[in-house]
C-alpha positions in Angstrom: -0.2 -0.2 -0.1 1.4 3.5 -0.8 1.4 5.8 1.9 0.0 9.5 1.1 2.3 12.3 1.2 3.2 14.3 3.9 1.1 17.0 3.2 -2.3 15.2 2.2 -1.9 13.6 5.8 -1.8 17.0 7.4 -4.3 18.3 5.7 -6.4 15.3 6.6 -5.9 15.3 9.9 -8.9 16.7 11.3 -10.8 13.4 9.8 -8.2 10.4 9.8 -7.2 11.2 13.5 -10.5 10.3 15.0 -10.8 7.7 12.6 -7.2 6.5 14.1 -8.6 6.5 17.5 -11.5 4.4 16.6 -9.4 1.9 15.0 -7.2 2.1 18.0 -9.8 1.0 20.1 -11.3 -1.9 18.0 -7.6 -3.7 17.5 -7.1 -3.0 21.2 -10.8 -5.3 22.0 -9.3 -7.7 18.9 -5.9 -8.5 20.5 -7.7 -8.9 24.1 -10.3 -11.5 22.7 -6.7 -12.7 21.3 -4.8 -12.8 24.0 -6.5 -15.2 26.1 -6.8 -17.6 23.6 -10.5 -17.1 21.9 -10.8 -18.0 18.4 -7.3 -19.1 17.9 -6.7 -22.4 16.2 -3.8 -24.7 16.0 -3.2 -26.6 13.2 -0.6 -30.2 13.6 2.5 -28.6 12.4 4.8 -25.7 13.6 3.8 -22.6 12.4 6.1 -19.6 11.2 5.0 -16.3 11.0 6.7 -13.3 9.1 4.7 -10.1 10.0 5.2 -6.0 10.6 3.0 -3.4 12.1 3.3 -1.1 8.8 1.4 -1.2 5.7 3.9 -2.6 3.4 7.5 -1.8 2.6 9.3 -4.1 5.4 10.7 -6.7 2.8 8.4 -9.1 3.7 8.4 -11.2 0.4 12.4 -11.9 -0.1 12.8 -12.3 4.3 10.0 -15.4 3.8 11.6 -16.5 0.9 14.9 -16.6 2.8 13.6 -18.6 5.5 12.1 -20.8 3.5 15.2 -22.2 1.8 17.0 -21.8 5.0 14.3 -24.5 6.0 15.2 -26.5 2.9 18.2 -26.3 3.6 18.4 -27.5 7.1 16.7 -30.9 5.7 12.5 -29.1 5.8 9.7 -29.7 4.1 7.7 -25.7 4.2 4.7 -24.7 2.7 4.0 -21.0 1.6 0.9 -19.8 3.3 -0.6 -16.5 2.2 -3.7 -14.4 1.9 -3.2 -13.4 -1.6 -3.5 -10.0 -1.7 -5.4 -8.2 -4.5 -5.6 -11.5 -6.3 -8.1 -12.2 -8.8 -10.3 -15.2 -8.6 -8.9 -17.9 -10.5 -5.6 -15.9 -10.8 -2.0 -15.4 -9.2 -1.4 -12.6 -7.3 2.0 -11.2 -7.8 3.5 -12.4 -4.3 2.2 -15.8 -5.1 3.7 -15.9 -8.6 7.2 -14.8 -7.2 7.1 -16.9 -4.8 6.3 -19.9 -7.4 9.4 -18.2 -9.6 12.1 -18.3 -7.1 11.2 -21.4 -4.8 9.6 -24.1 -7.1 10.3 -26.4 -4.6 8.3 -24.9 -2.2 4.2 -25.0 -2.2 2.3 -21.6 -1.8 -1.4 -21.6 -0.9 -3.1 -18.3 -1.2 -6.4 -18.0 0.0 -8.1 -15.5 2.6 -8.8 -18.2 5.0 -5.6 -19.8 5.3 -6.4 -22.4 8.2 -9.0 -23.9 5.3 -5.9 -24.1 3.0 -4.2 -25.3 5.2 -6.1 -28.3 6.7 -7.2 -29.2 3.6 -3.8 -29.2 2.3 -2.3 -31.2 5.3 -3.6 -34.7 4.4 -2.9 -34.6 1.1 1.2 -33.8 1.9 2.0 -35.4 5.0 5.9 -34.9 4.4 5.4 -31.0 4.7 6.8 -30.4 8.3 6.5 -27.2 8.7 3.9 -23.5 7.8 5.8 -20.3 6.7 2.8 -18.1 7.3 3.4 -14.5 5.1 1.9 -11.5 6.1 0.8 -13.5 9.4 1.2 -11.1 12.4 -2.3 -9.5 12.4 -3.3 -13.2 11.2 -3.8 -14.1 15.2 -6.5 -16.7 14.3 -4.0 -19.6 13.4 -1.4 -20.2 16.5 2.2 -19.9 15.8 5.4 -21.2 17.0 7.3 -18.3 16.1 6.3 -14.6 15.4 8.8 -12.9 13.4 8.5 -8.9 12.9 10.2 -6.9 10.4 10.7 -3.0 11.3 11.9 -0.9 8.0 14.9 0.9 9.0 14.2 3.4 6.6 10.6 4.3 8.1 10.1 6.6 11.3 8.3 3.7 12.6 7.6 4.2 16.5 6.6 8.0 15.9 3.8 7.3 13.0 0.5 6.8 13.5 -2.0 4.2 13.5 -3.9 4.2 9.9 -5.6 6.2 8.9 -4.0 9.0 10.0 -0.3 7.0 9.7 1.3 3.3 8.0 0.8 1.8 11.2 -1.8 -1.7 11.3 -1.0 -1.8 15.1 0.5 0.4 17.9 4.0 -0.8 19.0 3.0 -2.1 21.8 1.9 -5.1 19.6 5.7 -6.1 19.4 5.4 -7.4 23.1 4.0 -10.5 21.9 7.0 -11.0 19.5 8.7 -13.6 19.3 12.2 -11.8 17.7 12.0 -8.5 16.2 14.5 -7.9 12.7 15.3 -4.7 11.0 15.5 -4.9 7.4 16.5 -1.8 5.2 19.5 -1.5 7.3 22.9 0.0 6.0 24.1 -0.2 9.8 23.1 -1.0 13.4 21.1 2.0 14.3 21.3 2.5 18.3 18.2 4.7 18.1 16.1 2.0 16.4 17.5 -0.8 18.2 16.1 1.5 21.6 12.9 1.4 20.8 12.6 -2.3 20.1 13.8 -2.8 23.3 11.4 -0.6 24.8 8.8 -2.2 22.7 9.4 -5.5 22.5 11.3 -6.4 25.8 14.7 -7.4 23.8 17.0 -5.5 21.4 16.1 -6.8 17.3 17.6 -10.3 16.9 18.8 -9.4 13.4 19.8 -6.4 11.1 20.0 -7.2 7.2 19.4 -5.5 4.3 18.3 -6.3 1.1 21.0 -6.1 -1.8 20.8 -6.9 -5.5 23.1 -10.0 -6.4 22.7 -9.5 -10.6 20.4 -8.4 -12.7 18.3 -10.7 -15.0 17.7 -9.7 -18.9 14.3 -10.4 -20.7 12.1 -9.0 -23.7 15.5 -8.7 -26.6 18.1 -10.9 -25.0 17.8 -13.7 -21.7 20.2 -14.2 -19.5 22.4 -12.4 -16.0 24.1 -9.2 -16.1 26.6 -7.4 -13.4 24.8 -4.7 -11.6 27.7 -2.6 -13.6 25.6 -3.0 -16.8 23.3 -0.1 -15.7 25.9 2.5 -15.4 25.3 5.4 -18.0 22.4 3.5 -19.3 19.5 5.7 -20.0 16.1 3.7 -18.5 12.1 3.4 -17.8 11.2 2.5 -14.2 7.5 1.0 -13.5 7.4 -0.2 -9.7 4.1 -1.8 -9.0 5.4 -2.0 -5.0 4.9 -0.6 -1.2 8.2 1.4 -1.5 8.9 2.1 -4.9 11.2 5.7 -4.2 13.9 3.0 -2.7 14.1 1.2 -5.8 14.4 4.2 -7.8 17.1 5.5 -5.6 19.0 1.4 -6.1 19.1 2.2 -9.5 20.2 6.0 -9.7 22.7 4.3 -7.6 24.2 2.1 -9.8 24.9 4.7 -12.3 21.4 4.5 -14.5 19.8 7.5 -15.5 16.0 7.2 -15.4 13.8 9.0 -17.8 10.8 8.0 -17.1 9.1 6.5 -14.2 5.8 5.4 -14.9 3.7 5.5 -11.1 2.0 2.1 -10.2 0.1 1.0 -6.9 0.9 -1.5 -4.7 0.1 -5.2 -6.4 -1.3 -3.0 -9.4 -1.9 -5.4 -12.2 -1.0 -4.6 -15.1 -2.9 -4.8 -18.2 -2.2 -4.4 -22.1 -3.5 -0.6 -22.4 -0.9 0.2 -19.4 2.4 -1.6 -21.2 1.1 -0.3 -24.3 1.5 3.3 -23.0 5.3 2.0 -21.5 6.1 0.3 -24.8 5.5 3.4 -26.5 7.7 5.9 -23.7 10.6 2.9 -23.9 11.9 4.0 -27.8 15.6 5.6 -27.5 15.7 4.1 -24.0 18.5 1.2 -23.2 15.9 -0.8 -20.8 13.0 -0.6 -18.8 13.6 -1.5 -15.1 10.5 -3.8 -13.2 11.0 -5.7 -10.5 10.5 -9.4 -9.9 7.0 -8.8 -8.8 5.9 -7.0 -11.9 7.8 -9.2 -13.8 6.2 -12.0 -13.0 2.9 -10.4 -14.2 4.4 -8.3 -17.0 5.6 -11.3 -19.0 2.5 -13.4 -19.8 1.8 -9.7 -21.6 4.5 -9.2 -23.7 3.7 -11.3 -26.2 0.5 -10.4 -26.8 2.6 -6.8 -27.7 4.3 -8.4 -30.4 7.6 -7.7 -28.3 9.4 -5.2 -26.6 11.5 -2.7 -27.8 14.1 -2.1 -25.3 15.8 -5.1 -22.9 13.8 -5.0 -19.7 16.2 -5.9 -16.5 14.6 -7.3 -13.2 17.6 -7.1 -10.4 17.4 -10.0 -8.2 17.4 -9.3 -4.8 18.8 -11.0 -1.7 18.6 -10.8 2.0 22.5 -9.7 3.5 23.0 -9.7 7.9 24.7 -7.3 9.0 24.0 -9.0 12.6 22.1 -11.7 13.8 22.0 -14.4 11.2 23.3 -17.3 13.3 20.6 -16.5 15.8 18.0 -16.2 13.4 18.7 -19.8 12.2 18.8 -21.2 15.6 15.4 -20.2 16.0 13.8 -21.4 12.9 15.9 -25.4 14.1 14.3 -24.5 17.2 10.7 -23.9 16.6 10.7 -27.0 13.8 12.1 -29.5 15.8 13.4 -32.8 13.8 
């Protein structure tokens, strides 16, 4: 979800602040019910939840993928359970497609009723021994054995306000129920963020990580892998249907490319032929169009309908790099899914 600008927020504050207070009351009532165990369902597999207390942009998808790979390396057989945000009936959403593209060995269940999906899936797959719950911190109906929360180092999370006045799904005090907190998009360890997390969670972050580009994948005119340095001096068009497009545009520019055109897109936007035809026309004279992997999995099936593409389409390949705490996080995963 793309947050509104600060200017718009200030203008709307007389309306949004009362709504945020009502939202806070509803959240507190809901959490008290779950804290008593009312309505919580257990399944017969360990559940590892990965979530946040804000609306998008924390890097949840790459972290879920890293956790699934870590579990595979430890000899476990995970399944990813997700809501399938903004997916259309009979169609797979962008996050599901991305998981299937990058983790073909891991099954993905996309269903708003994740409990029903898991109950139907488990008897048919007795070899699957654990569940990774995508965006699960607020999905409290499903009991979890490990509750991981991501905090974006670039966001001012602990001075933000609840929806709709701000970007908080829950107040920071909700971190007290988390098993561990991971700071993402970190350039280094930040003492101020660590202090805030310690205050609300009761412990410092277990890990600090950043999202680094490993390499580039080239599509459309050619196919293959390229070094990040390929972007230096290139004139590009960008189109990012994600929660924090500004951060990716900054990475494109840091790699030395010049963004000539940026086409705005909504978070999880389902691109259509008309929008791609517009982008295609704006690529004339440019070296490439840059999109995220989450965008590419939706764009790829439409390229042939347009009769090809005039430039290379570049998809940066993200990976999680830990600044601190990788071993501690791996130990938590091992303990959550015992042999």
